[in-house]
N, C-alpha and C positions, 0 to 999 in steps of 0.2 A: 384602176386598170380598165381599159376600154373593152368593149364586148368582143371585138375582133381578136385581141390578144387572148381573152379568156377562151374563145372557141379553139384557137390554135393550141393553147396549152392543154386543153381538154383532149384534143386529138392525140397529142404526144403522150399524154397520160395513158390513153387507151392503148396506144401502140406498145407502151411499156408493159402493160398488163398482159397483152396477148403474147409478148415475148417471154413471159414467165418471170419478169424482174420484180414483181410486186412483193413487198416485204412480208406480206401475210400469206403468201402462196402455200407455205408449209404450216399453216395454223392448225391448232388442235381440232379434234372432231367437234362439229357444231351441233350435234344432237343434244337434246335435253330430255331427261326423264321427269315426268310431272306427277305430282301427288293429286289428291282429291281436293276439289274446291271447298271452301268454308265460307258460310255466310256470316258477316260481322255485324250488320245492323239489325235492328228490330224489324221483323217481317210485317208488323202491323202499323208501322209508322213510315211516312215518306222520307226517303233519304235523297241527298243531292250529291254533288261532285265530291269524290274522294281524293286524297293525296297520300303519298308514300315516301318514306325515307328509311335508310338503314345506317346505323352508327358503326363505329370502328370495331365494336365488340360483336357485331352481327345481329344485334337486336333490331327488329323491324318496328317502325313507328307508323301508325296510320291515323288519319283524321278524315272526317266527312261532315258535311252539313246535313241537318235534319230539321223537319218541321214538326216541332212538338206541340205548338199552340195553333191548331188548325183554325180555331175560331178567330184568332188574331193574325191571320196570314200576313206576313210582312211584305214590303215592297222588294222582294227578292226571291231567292231559291232556298229558303231555310231560315230558321231563327236561332239555331243552336249548333255549336261545333262539338263533335264527339271525338274522343281520343281512345285508342287501344294500342297495345304493344304485344309483340310475339317474341319469346325468348328462345325459340327453336323447339319448344315442347308444348307450351300453352299460351293462349291469348288471355290478356288481362280483361277484367270487366270494363265495358265502355264507360267513360266518364264525360259528363257535360262540362267541358273546360271553358266554354264561352257561351253565355246566354245573352242574346241581344235584348236591348231595351225596347220598350213599347214603340211600335212604328218603325223599328229598324230591322235589318236582316243580319244574318251571319252566314255568308255565302262565299263560294269559290275559295276554299282554304288551300293554301300552298305551304309546304313545310320543307325545311332543310336542316341538316345537322352539321355543326361546325366541329373542327378537330378538337376543340377544348371541351367537347361533350355537351354542348348546349343545343337544344331543339328550338328552332325558331318557327313561328307561325305568322302568316299574314292572311287576312281575310277582308271581305268587303261588307259594308253596312247596307248596301242596296239602294235602289232608286237612281235618279239621274245625277244626284250629287253624292254618290257613294264615296265614303272615306275608306282608305285602306288602313287597317289597324294591325299593329304588331304586338306580339307577346312572346315570351320565351321562358324556358325552364331547363334546368340541368336534367339530362336523361335519367339519372338515378331517382329524380324526384317527380318525374312526369306523371306518375300515377296518383299524385296528391294534388287535387284541384286547387288547394290553397298555395301551392308552391309556384304556380304560374304567375308571371309578372302581370301587373295591371295593364290591360291593353291601352296603347297610345296611338293616336292618329299620326301617320307619317306621310300620307299623300291624299289628294282629293282634287277634283272629282273624277273617279275612275269609272270606266265603262267596260263591262264584260270581264273576262278572265285576265289574270296578270301572270307574270313569271317571276319566280323567287328562287335563287340558287346561292351557293356559297363555294369557296375555293379552299385550297390547302393552307392558305394563310389565315383562314378564319374570316375573311372579308365576306360580306353578304350583299347581294345585288338584287335590285327590283326593277322591272320594266312593266309599264302599264299604259293603257290607252286613256288619254285625257278627253273627257266628255265635251268640254268647251272648245278646246283648240283643235281637236280631232287628230292630234299628233301622238306619237309614241314617246313617252317620257322615261328617263332613267335616273336612278339614284342609288347610292351605296352607303354602307356603314363599315368602318374599319375598327370599331370598338365594341363588337358584340351587340350591336343594335342600340347602344346607349345614345348615340348621336348619328345623324344622317347628313351626308354632304349636300352640295348644291344640286338642285334638280335641273336636269338638262333635257331639252327637246331634241330628239334624234331625227325625227322625220319631217320637220317643218319644211313646207314648200313643195312637198312631193305629191300632193293630191289636189284634185279640183274641188270646187265648192260643194259638189254633191257627193264627195268621197270622204272616207274617214279611215284612219289607221286603227287596227285592232288585232287581237290575238298575238301579242309579242311572245317570243321564247328566247331564253338566254342559255349560253353554255360557255365554260371557261376552259382554255387550254392550259397545259402545264407551263407554258411560256408566260402565262398571265394575260394573254390576249382574250378580250371579251368578244364573243360572237353573238349577234342578234339577228333574228328574222321576225317578220310580221306580215300581216295581210293588209290590203286596202280593199274595203267594201264600198258600194252596197252588194248585197246578196245577188248572185251566188259566189262572189269572189271575183275581183277585177285585177289586182296586182299582188305580187309577192316579192318582198325585198330582203336583201342581206347586207349587213355592214359589220365592221369590227372596230375595236378601239385598243390601243396599246398604252394608254395613259390613264387607266382607271376610269374611263368613260368621259374624260374631259373633252376629247376630240374624237371624231369618228371618220372612218374612210368614206369615200363617196358611195352612197347606197347603190347596190347592184340589183337591177330588176331581173330576177332569175326566172320569172314566169308571169304571164298575163293572159287574160281571157280573150284578148284581141288576136292571140296566136291562132293560126289556121288549124292547129292540132286539136282545138276544142270544138265539140259539138255545141249547137245552140242551146243556151240555158245552163251551161256549165262554165266553171272558172276555178282558178287555184284558190285553195283555202286551207286553213289550219296547218301551217308548216311547223315541224319540230326540228330541233337542232341538237347534235351531240358531238362531243370531242373525244379523242383518244390520244394520250401521249402529248407530244409537243407539236404534232403536225397534221393529224387527221381531223377533219371536220365533215360531218354528214348532215344532210337535210332530207327529210321525208315529209311529203305533203299529199293532200288530195289533189290530183292533177289531171292532165289530159289522158284520154279524150273525154271521159265521163266520170270524173273523180276516182280514177284508178290511183293507187298509191305509188307516187313517183319518188325515186331516190337519186340524189347526186352526192358526190363526195369530192373532197380536196385532200391532197397529200402534202400541201405546202402551207398549212394553217390559214386557208381561205383565200389564197392569192389566185389560184386557178382551179377550175372545176371540171368534172367529168360530164359526159352527156347523161341524160336521165334514163333510168331503167324502171320497169314496173315491178312492184312487189305486191303480193296478194292478188294475182290476176283475177281470181274468182269474185272479187268485190266490185267488178264493173257495174256501174249504175246502182250501187246499193245504198247511196246516200252518205251524208256527212254526220259524224257523231263524235266530235272531239278529236284530239290529236292522236296520231299514230306514233306512240312513244318508242324511244330507242335507249339501249344501255349496253355497255361493253362488259364482258367478263375478263378474267385475268389472262386468258389466252389470246386476247385480241379479237374475239368473235363478237360481232355486233348482233344483238337480239332486238327484234321489233315486234310489237303487238298491234292488232287492229280489231275492228268490231266483229260482231255477230257471234263468233265461236265462244269465247274470244279466240282469235287466231294468232299464231306465233310463227315467225320465220327468222332465219339467221343468215348472216353474210360472212363469208370466210376470206374475203379479199378478191375472190375470183367470180363470185356470183351469189345469188340468194337461193336458199333451200326451198323446197316445196312448203306450202303452208300446212300448219298442223293445228287441229282443234284441240286446245290444251285442257279443256274441262268437259269433254264429251261424256266421260264415264259417269259423272254424278251431277250433271248440270244441264238443264234444257232451256235456259233463258236466252237473253239477247244482250250481250255485253256492249257497253258504250263507255265513253270517257276513260279509256284505258290508261293505266300507269304501270311503269316497269322500272325496277331497280335491281342491281346486282350487289350482293354482300358476300364477304369472305371468299371472294374470287370466283366461286362457281354456283352460289345460291341465287337463283333467278326468282324474283318476287314480282307477282303480277296482281294488280288491283283493278277493279272495274265496278261500274254501276249497271245493275240489271234493270232495264226499262221495259222489259217485255210485258210485265203485268204490274199494275199499281196495287199497293204502294211499292215504289222502287226500292231496291235493296243493294247493299254494298257486299261484294264478294272478293275472295282472295284465293290464290293458288300459288304453290311453291314448286319450283323445278330445280334440277341439278344438271349443270352443263358438263361437257367433257374437259373443261379447264381444271388445272390444279387448284386445290383449295388453298386459301390464305389464312394463316393463323389469326385468331381474334386479337385485337390490341386492347390494352387496359385503357379505360376511360379516365381522363384527368379528374381530379377532385373539383368540386364546385368552386367558383371564384369567391373570394371574401365578399361579404355583403358591404355595400357602400354605406358610409356614414350618412345620417339624415341630412338633407339639405338645410342650410341656414347659416347665420353668422358664426364666426369662430368663437368658441367660448373663451372668456377671460377670467382671471382669478378675482373673486369678489373680496372687498375689504373685510377684515374681521369685525364682527359685531358682538356686543355683549350678550350674554345669555339672557333670554327674556325671563321676567319674573312671572311665575305662574299665578294666575288669578282665580283659577278654579281647579280643585282637586278632582280629577277624573278617575281616581281609584288606582289600584295597582296594575302594572302591565299584565297582559293576558297570560303570559307564561308563569306568573307568580300567583295567580288566583287559585285558591284551594278548592277542592271538589265541593260541590253543593251538597249540604246535608239537610234534608227536609225536617228532621226532628229538631235539629239545632235552630233552624229558622223559626219553627213554632215556639220553641222555648224562649228565644230572644223576643219574639213578638208578644209573648205573654207578660213580659216584664212591665211595660207601661200600664197594661190592663190591671195587673196586681197592685201597682202603685196607686192607681185611681181608686180601686176598691178599698185599699187600706186607708187612704185619705178620707174617703166617705165614711168608713166605719169609725174613724177617730172623731169625726165631727158629730156623729150620732151619739157616741159615748159621752162626749163633752156636754152635749145638750141635756142628756139624761142626768148627768151629775149636777147640772145647774138646777134642775127641777127638784 
């Protein structure tokens, strides 16, 4: 679709909104009641980027990177991945589910839960040739470090953060920045991460020699359409693209340049960076990024599954010129209200189809830090879960807060049982020919279950028999000699 048609469609979309025809104009109350924040990581150890997922039963799953071996600082942002879960009442004890080998990192963890009850984790090994490693576990067994599958490399060499999501079919999708080609690559698995399809370059030919693609983000519509956004750098952000695929990533629409630093809207030294994307139902798509004029949070949306887009509006206006600190993430509740979070507070705002609410500091009552690397998910319809990294004071720590929106609650669903364990790889066993019973060459004694209890007295008595025989023999010899004399 050309840019002129997009602009015309966006204007028509805006007219429809002003006329009150928007399908979400009667949406539920967008207010959220927040609890107190909770620190999840060790306050004495440096933590890194966290990630968040919620399963169908409402259990919250959290991972983060951490630097446990300070003396052996890896080529990355952490050497260990920790896991903890929240059942609505209590948090589990953090477990070190991944420990990097010497000279490697365990960084940028991303998790997703598939409908069959499996929690999937992808993380990077650090350095310029960072491999992306995949491991998984059934959610019921996630608190057992030995239940997680052995990590396996699925992509390399990755640069920076990656995006990792799943859909209602249980398919899992990965997008990452390739260090060597400077392109955004895509791959997916249809069998619970056992195998991965052909890797595809999505952004080839879109950047100049001094530019590189980075910061990809994925979202999946109920229609099955895959949506992808990413940045083109160098710093502070030069281009921002969107594209979609209707055939499981085999082909992609012509990338749409939805923002660029060359726009007159930007002040000198600023540019678009870290776009996030979110879908709702079969037709809504939303993009939120650090945009014009000085990294204000800009929002656009589509009501036709990414074919046409609205004009940008600013969210969190108080964040003007406050800097870049990871994605401004979004999530929908069951009432169709879009929730977004951003840095500093952390801050929360919601969109009801007509506009954005005022920003709210969601952890003010018990937290005085500086939130970055925000994550947000909604579970059970109205449970809003927010996770972030406090980088105000070193060592950095991971924090969490839960809110309740005005949407109706959704009943928790039962988690399916774990899949049967696969048989060990190897040749198919055959029936061996019958062989004669071997002739024993050495008597090793009775089977263990037939051995009688040990009796010290009996052992001593048995041991004395040969001694008594020797004494008796010697005495007989002496008596015989005396008789001869």
